[in-house]
C-alpha positions, -999 to +999 in steps of 0.1 A: +491+936-202+466+911-187+461+911-149+459+876-134+444+870-100+439+832-100+444+802-122+416+791-145+424+754-144+450+731-130+459+720-165+449+725-201+426+702-220+438+716-253+465+701-275+501+713-270+498+732-303+470+753-287+490+761-255+512+792-251+537+789-223+549+815-198+581+801-182+589+811-146+615+802-120+604+783-090+607+813-068+581+832-089+555+805-078+560+816-042+553+853-049+519+870-049+528+898-072+550+895-102+552+900-140+559+877-169+559+875-206+546+845-225+565+829-255+542+849-279+551+882-263+519+886-243+525+904-210+510+894-178+508+910-143+501+888-114+482+898-082+474+864-069+448+852-044+466+818-042+498+803-056+500+790-091+511+755-100+532+741-128+511+736-159+481+756-147+460+777-172+461+814-164+444+829-194+424+820-225+422+839-258+414+830-294+411+793-287+445+791-269+453+784-233+481+803-217+499+781-192+527+787-166+556+762-166+582+761-139+617+761-152+640+732-144+670+739-122+702+722-111+700+705-076+721+682-056+708+646-056+719+622-029+707+586-033+701+567-001+719+533+004+699+523+035+671+536+058+698+546+083+716+566+056+683+582+046+677+594+081+712+607+085+711+626+052+676+641+060+687+651+095+719+669+083+702+685+054+673+696+076+698+713+100+709+735+070+672+747+065+676+744+028+647+737+004+646+699-001+624+674-020+623+641-003+617+611-026+615+574-017+651+566-027+668+600-028+668+636-017+670+667-039+685+698-023+689+734-035+723+743-047+740+762-019+775+766-005+764+751+028+752+719+010+784+718-010+804+719+022+782+691+038+787+669+007+824+673+008+827+668+045+805+636+046+819+622+013+785+612+001+782+603-036+759+628-053+749+641-088+737+674-100+707+668-123+686+696-138+650+688-127+616+703-120+624+710-083+594+709-060+606+712-024+585+706+007+566+736+019+580+747+052+557+752+082+575+768+111+564+755+145+532+739+131+509+726+158 
């Protein structure tokens, strides 16, 4: 097992054929200590100084880059129909304290029973795409 303390590069300069992927759920990227196995069976232990990012290089061996890829996940997607609608959706979703990714024309929100209830209650049209979900990083009571 290889111990990883930090990423080597934000991305690989090698061709896709020379990259070996270790797939991880989004929640793994929030952890400091965890374990994973790359697609070729190589085992890694992580004791990280800083968080990893999707596509970063964590290890190099025999002319190959080992990269970490975030798995896609199902989310709720609500498309805004006006600036006022965007504000209302963001405010109500924010009150649920759920991870959310705010985009120019829509919001992506973590699958959760509270969000399901909100969508049903408000009658907002929504979809459930499977995407690379990168929610905002919360900063409680930032100054």
